[in-house]
C-alpha positions as a Markdown table, in Angstrom:
| # | Residue | x | y | z |
|---|---|---|---|---|
| 1 | Met | 12.7 | 39.5 | -61.7 |
| 2 | His | 10.0 | 36.9 | -60.8 |
| 3 | His | 6.6 | 37.0 | -59.2 |
| 4 | Asp | 5.6 | 34.2 | -57.0 |
| 5 | Pro | 2.2 | 32.8 | -58.1 |
| 6 | Leu | -0.9 | 33.3 | -56.0 |
| 7 | Leu | -1.8 | 30.3 | -53.9 |
| 8 | Tyr | -5.2 | 28.8 | -53.2 |
| 9 | Cys | -6.4 | 29.1 | -49.6 |
| 10 | Pro | -10.2 | 29.0 | -48.9 |
| 11 | Phe | -9.8 | 29.8 | -45.2 |
| 12 | Glu | -10.6 | 33.2 | -43.8 |
| 13 | Ala | -7.7 | 35.4 | -42.7 |
| 14 | Ala | -7.7 | 36.5 | -39.1 |
| 15 | Leu | -5.4 | 38.4 | -36.7 |
| 16 | His | -5.4 | 38.3 | -32.9 |
| 17 | Pro | -6.4 | 41.6 | -31.4 |
| 18 | Glu | -3.2 | 41.7 | -29.3 |
| 19 | His | -0.9 | 41.5 | -32.3 |
| 20 | Ala | 0.8 | 44.9 | -31.6 |
| 21 | Ala | 1.5 | 44.0 | -28.0 |
| 22 | Val | 3.0 | 40.6 | -28.8 |
| 23 | Glu | 5.5 | 42.1 | -31.2 |
| 24 | Ala | 7.1 | 43.9 | -28.2 |
| 25 | Ala | 6.7 | 40.8 | -26.1 |
| 26 | Ala | 8.6 | 38.7 | -28.6 |
| 27 | Leu | 11.6 | 41.0 | -28.4 |
| 28 | Ala | 11.5 | 41.1 | -24.6 |
| 29 | Trp | 11.5 | 37.3 | -24.4 |
| 30 | Ala | 14.3 | 37.1 | -26.9 |
| 31 | Arg | 16.4 | 39.6 | -24.9 |
| 32 | Arg | 15.7 | 37.8 | -21.6 |
| 33 | Phe | 17.3 | 34.6 | -23.0 |
| 34 | Asp | 20.0 | 36.3 | -25.1 |
| 35 | Leu | 18.5 | 35.2 | -28.3 |
| 36 | Cys | 18.8 | 38.6 | -29.9 |
| 37 | Ser | 21.6 | 41.2 | -29.5 |
| 38 | Arg | 21.0 | 44.9 | -29.4 |
| 39 | Asp | 22.6 | 45.3 | -32.8 |
| 40 | Ala | 20.1 | 42.8 | -34.3 |
| 41 | Glu | 16.9 | 44.3 | -32.9 |
| 42 | Ala | 16.0 | 46.1 | -36.1 |
| 43 | Ser | 16.1 | 42.9 | -38.1 |
| 44 | Phe | 14.2 | 41.1 | -35.4 |
| 45 | Arg | 11.4 | 43.7 | -35.5 |
| 46 | Ala | 11.3 | 43.6 | -39.3 |
| 47 | Ala | 10.7 | 39.8 | -39.1 |
| 48 | Arg | 7.4 | 40.4 | -37.3 |
| 49 | Phe | 7.2 | 37.1 | -35.5 |
| 50 | Gly | 4.4 | 38.5 | -33.4 |
| 51 | His | 2.3 | 38.7 | -36.5 |
| 52 | Leu | 3.0 | 35.1 | -37.4 |
| 53 | Ala | 1.8 | 34.1 | -33.9 |
| 54 | Ala | -1.2 | 36.4 | -34.1 |
| 55 | Arg | -2.3 | 35.1 | -37.5 |
| 56 | Thr | -1.8 | 31.4 | -36.6 |
| 57 | His | -3.2 | 31.7 | -33.1 |
| 58 | His | -5.9 | 34.3 | -33.6 |
| 59 | Trp | -8.2 | 32.2 | -31.5 |
| 60 | Ala | -6.0 | 31.8 | -28.4 |
| 61 | Asp | -6.1 | 33.6 | -25.0 |
| 62 | Gly | -3.4 | 36.0 | -24.2 |
| 63 | Asp | -1.1 | 33.6 | -22.3 |
| 64 | Gly | -1.5 | 31.0 | -24.9 |
| 65 | Leu | -0.6 | 33.5 | -27.7 |
| 66 | Arg | 2.6 | 34.4 | -25.9 |
| 67 | Leu | 3.6 | 30.8 | -25.3 |
| 68 | Ala | 3.0 | 30.1 | -29.0 |
| 69 | Leu | 5.0 | 33.2 | -30.0 |
| 70 | Asp | 7.9 | 32.3 | -27.8 |
| 71 | Trp | 8.1 | 28.9 | -29.3 |
| 72 | Ile | 8.1 | 30.4 | -32.8 |
| 73 | Val | 11.0 | 32.7 | -31.8 |
| 74 | Trp | 12.9 | 29.7 | -30.4 |
| 75 | Leu | 12.4 | 27.8 | -33.6 |
| 76 | Phe | 13.6 | 30.7 | -35.7 |
| 77 | Ala | 16.6 | 31.1 | -33.4 |
| 78 | Arg | 17.5 | 27.4 | -33.7 |
| 79 | Asp | 17.1 | 27.5 | -37.5 |
| 80 | Asp | 19.4 | 30.5 | -37.7 |
| 81 | Arg | 22.0 | 28.5 | -35.6 |
| 82 | Val | 21.8 | 25.7 | -38.2 |
| 83 | Asp | 22.0 | 28.3 | -41.0 |
| 84 | Ala | 25.2 | 29.6 | -39.4 |
| 85 | Ala | 26.6 | 26.1 | -39.4 |
| 86 | His | 25.8 | 25.8 | -43.1 |
| 87 | Arg | 27.8 | 28.9 | -43.9 |
| 88 | Ser | 30.7 | 28.2 | -41.6 |
| 89 | Ala | 30.9 | 24.4 | -42.3 |
| 90 | Asp | 30.6 | 23.9 | -38.5 |
| 91 | Val | 28.5 | 20.8 | -39.0 |
| 92 | Arg | 30.0 | 18.9 | -36.1 |
| 93 | Gly | 29.5 | 21.8 | -33.7 |
| 94 | Ala | 25.9 | 22.2 | -34.7 |
| 95 | Leu | 25.3 | 18.4 | -34.3 |
| 96 | Ile | 26.8 | 18.5 | -30.8 |
| 97 | Arg | 24.6 | 21.4 | -29.8 |
| 98 | Gly | 21.6 | 19.5 | -31.1 |
| 99 | Asp | 22.5 | 16.6 | -28.9 |
| 100 | Asp | 22.8 | 19.0 | -25.9 |
| 101 | Leu | 19.3 | 20.2 | -26.6 |
| 102 | Arg | 17.9 | 16.7 | -26.6 |
| 103 | Ala | 19.0 | 16.4 | -23.0 |
| 104 | Leu | 16.4 | 19.0 | -22.1 |
| 105 | Leu | 13.5 | 17.2 | -23.7 |
| 106 | Asp | 12.9 | 14.8 | -20.9 |
| 107 | Glu | 10.6 | 16.5 | -18.4 |
| 108 | Gly | 12.8 | 15.5 | -15.4 |
| 109 | Ser | 16.0 | 17.0 | -16.8 |
| 110 | Arg | 17.7 | 20.0 | -15.4 |
| 111 | Leu | 18.8 | 23.1 | -17.2 |
| 112 | Asp | 22.5 | 22.2 | -16.8 |
| 113 | Asp | 21.9 | 19.0 | -18.7 |
| 114 | Gly | 22.0 | 21.2 | -21.8 |
| 115 | Ala | 24.3 | 23.8 | -20.6 |
| 116 | Arg | 26.6 | 23.8 | -23.7 |
| 117 | Ser | 23.7 | 24.9 | -25.9 |
| 118 | Gly | 23.7 | 28.2 | -24.2 |
| 119 | Ala | 20.9 | 30.6 | -24.8 |
| 120 | Leu | 18.8 | 28.1 | -26.7 |
| 121 | Ala | 18.9 | 25.7 | -23.8 |
| 122 | Gly | 17.6 | 28.3 | -21.2 |
| 123 | Ala | 14.8 | 29.3 | -23.5 |
| 124 | Leu | 13.8 | 25.7 | -24.2 |
| 125 | His | 13.8 | 25.0 | -20.5 |
| 126 | Asp | 11.3 | 27.9 | -20.1 |
| 127 | Ile | 9.1 | 26.7 | -22.9 |
| 128 | Arg | 9.0 | 23.2 | -21.4 |
| 129 | Arg | 8.0 | 24.4 | -18.0 |
| 130 | Arg | 5.2 | 26.5 | -19.5 |
| 131 | Val | 3.8 | 23.8 | -21.7 |
| 132 | Val | 3.7 | 21.4 | -18.7 |
| 133 | Glu | 1.9 | 24.0 | -16.6 |
| 134 | Arg | -0.6 | 24.7 | -19.4 |
| 135 | Gly | -1.4 | 21.2 | -20.8 |
| 136 | Gly | 0.3 | 18.7 | -18.5 |
| 137 | Ala | 3.2 | 16.4 | -19.0 |
| 138 | Gly | 1.3 | 14.5 | -21.7 |
| 139 | Trp | 1.4 | 17.4 | -24.1 |
| 140 | Trp | 5.1 | 18.0 | -23.4 |
| 141 | Thr | 5.8 | 14.3 | -24.1 |
| 142 | Arg | 4.0 | 14.6 | -27.5 |
| 143 | Met | 5.7 | 17.9 | -28.4 |
| 144 | Ala | 9.2 | 16.7 | -27.3 |
| 145 | Ala | 8.9 | 13.7 | -29.6 |
| 146 | His | 8.4 | 16.0 | -32.5 |
| 147 | Val | 11.3 | 18.2 | -31.3 |
| 148 | Arg | 13.6 | 15.2 | -31.4 |
| 149 | Asp | 12.5 | 14.4 | -35.0 |
| 150 | Tyr | 13.1 | 18.1 | -35.9 |
| 151 | Leu | 16.7 | 17.9 | -34.5 |
| 152 | Asp | 17.3 | 14.7 | -36.3 |
| 153 | Ala | 16.1 | 16.3 | -39.6 |
| 154 | Asn | 18.4 | 19.2 | -38.9 |
| 155 | Ala | 21.3 | 16.8 | -38.8 |
| 156 | Trp | 20.2 | 15.3 | -42.2 |
| 157 | Glu | 20.0 | 18.7 | -43.7 |
| 158 | Leu | 23.5 | 19.6 | -42.4 |
| 159 | Glu | 24.9 | 16.4 | -44.0 |
| 160 | Asn | 23.2 | 17.3 | -47.3 |
| 161 | Gln | 24.8 | 20.7 | -47.2 |
| 162 | Arg | 28.2 | 19.5 | -46.2 |
| 163 | Glu | 28.2 | 17.0 | -49.1 |
| 164 | Gly | 26.7 | 19.5 | -51.6 |
| 165 | Arg | 23.9 | 17.0 | -52.2 |
| 166 | Ala | 20.4 | 17.8 | -53.3 |
| 167 | Pro | 18.1 | 15.2 | -51.7 |
| 168 | Asp | 15.7 | 13.1 | -53.9 |
| 169 | Val | 12.2 | 14.3 | -54.0 |
| 170 | His | 10.6 | 11.5 | -52.0 |
| 171 | Ser | 13.2 | 11.7 | -49.2 |
| 172 | Tyr | 12.9 | 15.5 | -49.1 |
| 173 | Val | 9.1 | 15.5 | -48.8 |
| 174 | Ala | 9.2 | 12.9 | -46.0 |
| 175 | Leu | 12.0 | 14.6 | -44.0 |
| 176 | Arg | 10.6 | 18.1 | -44.5 |
| 177 | Arg | 7.7 | 17.2 | -42.4 |
| 178 | Ala | 10.1 | 17.0 | -39.5 |
| 179 | Ser | 12.7 | 19.6 | -40.5 |
| 180 | Gly | 10.0 | 22.3 | -40.7 |
| 181 | Ala | 9.1 | 21.8 | -37.0 |
| 182 | Val | 5.4 | 22.3 | -38.0 |
| 183 | Arg | 4.5 | 19.1 | -36.0 |
| 184 | Thr | 5.8 | 20.8 | -32.9 |
| 185 | Thr | 3.7 | 23.9 | -33.5 |
| 186 | Ile | 0.6 | 21.8 | -34.2 |
| 187 | Ala | 1.0 | 19.9 | -31.0 |
| 188 | Leu | 1.4 | 23.2 | -29.0 |
| 189 | Gly | -1.6 | 24.6 | -30.8 |
| 190 | Ala | -3.7 | 21.6 | -29.8 |
| 191 | Cys | -2.5 | 22.0 | -26.2 |
| 192 | Leu | -3.5 | 25.7 | -26.2 |
| 193 | Ala | -6.9 | 24.8 | -27.8 |
| 194 | Gly | -7.7 | 22.6 | -24.9 |
| 195 | Val | -7.4 | 19.2 | -26.6 |
| 196 | Pro | -6.6 | 16.5 | -24.1 |
| 197 | Ser | -3.2 | 15.0 | -24.8 |
| 198 | Asp | -4.6 | 11.5 | -24.4 |
| 199 | Ala | -7.5 | 12.0 | -26.9 |
| 200 | Pro | -7.7 | 8.7 | -28.8 |
| 201 | Trp | -8.7 | 10.4 | -32.1 |
| 202 | Leu | -5.3 | 12.2 | -32.2 |
| 203 | Asp | -3.8 | 8.9 | -33.4 |
| 204 | His | -6.5 | 8.1 | -35.9 |
| 205 | Leu | -5.0 | 7.5 | -39.4 |
| 206 | Gln | -7.2 | 10.1 | -41.1 |
| 207 | Val | -6.5 | 12.8 | -38.4 |
| 208 | Arg | -2.8 | 12.1 | -38.7 |
| 209 | Thr | -3.0 | 12.3 | -42.5 |
| 210 | Leu | -4.9 | 15.6 | -42.2 |
| 211 | Ala | -2.1 | 17.0 | -40.0 |
| 212 | Asp | 0.5 | 15.8 | -42.5 |
| 213 | Leu | -1.2 | 17.6 | -45.4 |
| 214 | Ala | -1.4 | 20.8 | -43.3 |
| 215 | Asn | 2.3 | 20.4 | -42.5 |
| 216 | Asp | 3.2 | 19.9 | -46.2 |
| 217 | His | 1.3 | 23.1 | -47.1 |
| 218 | Val | 3.1 | 25.2 | -44.5 |
| 219 | Cys | 6.5 | 23.8 | -45.3 |
| 220 | Trp | 6.1 | 24.1 | -49.1 |
| 221 | Val | 4.8 | 27.7 | -48.8 |
| 222 | Asn | 7.9 | 28.4 | -46.7 |
| 223 | Asp | 10.1 | 26.8 | -49.4 |
| 224 | Leu | 8.5 | 28.9 | -52.1 |
| 225 | Arg | 8.4 | 32.2 | -50.3 |
| 226 | Gly | 11.8 | 31.8 | -48.8 |
| 227 | Leu | 13.6 | 30.6 | -51.9 |
| 228 | Asp | 15.5 | 33.7 | -52.8 |
| 229 | Lys | 17.0 | 34.1 | -49.3 |
| 230 | Glu | 17.9 | 30.4 | -49.1 |
| 231 | Met | 19.6 | 30.6 | -52.5 |
| 232 | Ala | 21.6 | 33.6 | -51.5 |
| 233 | Glu | 22.8 | 31.6 | -48.4 |
| 234 | Gly | 23.7 | 28.6 | -50.5 |
| 235 | His | 21.0 | 26.2 | -49.3 |
| 236 | Arg | 19.9 | 23.1 | -51.2 |
| 237 | Asn | 17.2 | 21.9 | -48.8 |
| 238 | Asn | 14.3 | 23.5 | -50.5 |
| 239 | Leu | 11.5 | 21.8 | -52.6 |
| 240 | Val | 11.9 | 24.2 | -55.5 |
| 241 | Leu | 15.6 | 23.4 | -55.8 |
| 242 | Val | 15.0 | 19.7 | -55.2 |
| 243 | Leu | 12.5 | 19.7 | -58.1 |
| 244 | Glu | 14.8 | 21.7 | -60.3 |
| 245 | Ala | 17.7 | 19.2 | -59.8 |
| 246 | His | 15.8 | 15.9 | -60.0 |
| 247 | Glu | 13.2 | 16.9 | -62.6 |
| 248 | Arg | 15.9 | 18.7 | -64.6 |
| 249 | Ile | 13.7 | 21.7 | -65.2 |
| 250 | Pro | 14.4 | 25.5 | -65.2 |
| 251 | Leu | 14.1 | 27.2 | -61.8 |
| 252 | Glu | 11.0 | 29.2 | -62.8 |
| 253 | Glu | 9.3 | 26.0 | -63.8 |
| 254 | Ala | 10.2 | 24.5 | -60.5 |
| 255 | Arg | 8.7 | 27.5 | -58.7 |
| 256 | Arg | 5.5 | 27.0 | -60.6 |
| 257 | Leu | 5.5 | 23.3 | -59.9 |
| 258 | Thr | 6.0 | 23.9 | -56.2 |
| 259 | Ala | 3.1 | 26.4 | -56.2 |
| 260 | Arg | 0.9 | 23.8 | -58.0 |
| 261 | Arg | 1.9 | 21.2 | -55.3 |
| 262 | Cys | 0.8 | 23.7 | -52.6 |
| 263 | Asp | -2.6 | 24.1 | -54.3 |
| 264 | Glu | -2.9 | 20.3 | -54.7 |
| 265 | Val | -2.1 | 19.6 | -51.1 |
| 266 | Met | -4.7 | 22.2 | -50.0 |
| 267 | Ala | -7.3 | 20.5 | -52.2 |
| 268 | Ala | -6.4 | 17.1 | -50.7 |
| 269 | Tyr | -6.7 | 18.6 | -47.2 |
| 270 | Arg | -10.2 | 19.9 | -47.9 |
| 271 | Ala | -11.3 | 16.7 | -49.4 |
| 272 | Leu | -10.1 | 14.6 | -46.5 |
| 273 | Glu | -11.5 | 17.0 | -44.0 |
| 274 | Ala | -14.9 | 16.6 | -45.5 |
| 275 | Arg | -14.7 | 12.9 | -45.1 |
| 276 | Leu | -13.5 | 12.7 | -41.5 |
| 277 | Pro | -15.5 | 10.3 | -39.4 |
| 278 | His | -17.5 | 11.4 | -36.4 |
| 279 | Phe | -16.0 | 10.9 | -33.0 |
| 280 | Gly | -19.2 | 11.3 | -30.9 |
| 281 | Arg | -18.7 | 13.5 | -27.9 |
| 282 | Arg | -15.2 | 14.2 | -29.0 |
| 283 | Asp | -16.3 | 16.0 | -32.1 |
| 284 | Gly | -15.8 | 19.4 | -30.5 |
| 285 | Glu | -12.2 | 18.6 | -29.8 |
| 286 | Val | -11.7 | 17.5 | -33.4 |
| 287 | Arg | -13.1 | 20.8 | -34.6 |
| 288 | Ala | -10.7 | 22.7 | -32.3 |
| 289 | Tyr | -7.9 | 20.7 | -33.8 |
| 290 | Gln | -9.0 | 21.5 | -37.3 |
| 291 | Arg | -9.0 | 25.2 | -36.4 |
| 292 | Val | -5.4 | 24.8 | -35.4 |
| 293 | Leu | -4.5 | 23.3 | -38.7 |
| 294 | Arg | -6.5 | 25.7 | -40.8 |
| 295 | Ser | -5.1 | 28.7 | -38.9 |
| 296 | Trp | -1.5 | 27.6 | -39.5 |
| 297 | Met | -2.1 | 27.1 | -43.3 |
| 298 | Arg | -3.8 | 30.5 | -43.7 |
| 299 | Gly | -1.8 | 32.4 | -41.1 |
| 300 | Asn | 1.6 | 31.3 | -42.4 |
| 301 | Leu | 0.6 | 32.2 | -46.0 |
| 302 | Asp | -0.5 | 35.7 | -44.9 |
| 303 | Trp | 2.6 | 36.3 | -42.8 |
| 304 | Tyr | 4.8 | 36.6 | -45.9 |
| 305 | Gly | 3.0 | 39.9 | -46.6 |
| 306 | Asp | 3.9 | 41.1 | -43.1 |
| 307 | Thr | 7.5 | 40.1 | -42.7 |
| 308 | Arg | 10.7 | 41.4 | -44.2 |
| 309 | Arg | 12.8 | 38.5 | -43.0 |
| 310 | Tyr | 13.0 | 37.0 | -46.5 |
| 311 | Glu | 14.0 | 40.3 | -48.1 |
| 312 | Ala | 17.1 | 40.6 | -46.0 |
| 313 | Pro | 20.6 | 39.9 | -47.3 |
| 314 | Pro | 22.3 | 36.7 | -46.0 |
| 315 | Gly | 22.6 | 36.8 | -42.3 |
| 316 | Ser | 20.5 | 36.4 | -39.3 |
| 317 | Pro | 18.8 | 38.6 | -36.7 |
| 318 | Phe | 20.0 | 36.1 | -34.1 |
| 319 | Leu | 23.5 | 35.3 | -35.3 |
| 320 | Ser | 25.4 | 37.7 | -33.1 |
| 321 | Ala | 23.6 | 36.4 | -30.0 |
| 322 | Val | 22.7 | 32.7 | -30.1 |
| 323 | Gly | 25.3 | 30.5 | -28.5 |
């Protein structure tokens, strides 16, 4: 029996007042696009995706919260499709379905361009439409670029799994920034926060680095808190396991090292945030963006106290439905 170490997070916890309502909304949207079967509804509810959205978007308006929630549900559904491929060795099928989804990322594409991806395609089409309505084509262009990287990283993870290969630490850290899909959620959060998609400071080196540090924290916390479930499912794409293999250390030491890395990246984030340059009249936008990053780091960490997703035996709340 192990106990995950406490992690350092100086940001205040918060929860959107509509958190109870969005739990029901999450299931309704998943049913609408056949992302969750009737038999899987108990597991879906236990995952409490609505709480993840409500913690990470506690500042959003109601429509924005629901859009963020539906994107979270889509990502978990996609991840479970990849997990199913891991277990069934259907690597080629998963890669083909990823290619089908890429066809929907161009704003001018039609739903039937990704028809073979089934339920995921219809749901992605709905998300794309709503992002464009909310923030304009510019935000969808930014978000879609990150989705492409996410699908590419999925392919890399599938190849690792098929070959029984634990990636080296440097490659894992770099690719994890894409495979965790956190960049997609940061982009959507910035859109919902009213940041213009063409704001020049978005591409400033220090701002991009700040987002990378927040991304690392979210992903490494996920690796630490989700380790037992991933081990039960035979995964090797996890920072704890990568450190165990390449540092040749016991598993519990690798857990502690991962927790220390989480704390170190949080400290690095705080130090860089304190040194951000001023952007004149754009400073209000930058503060809104920082709120998105902070909310994801804190909200993701707190969600592990809400969810039972990672206590479940191997399997998926989506598996019987996602096609």
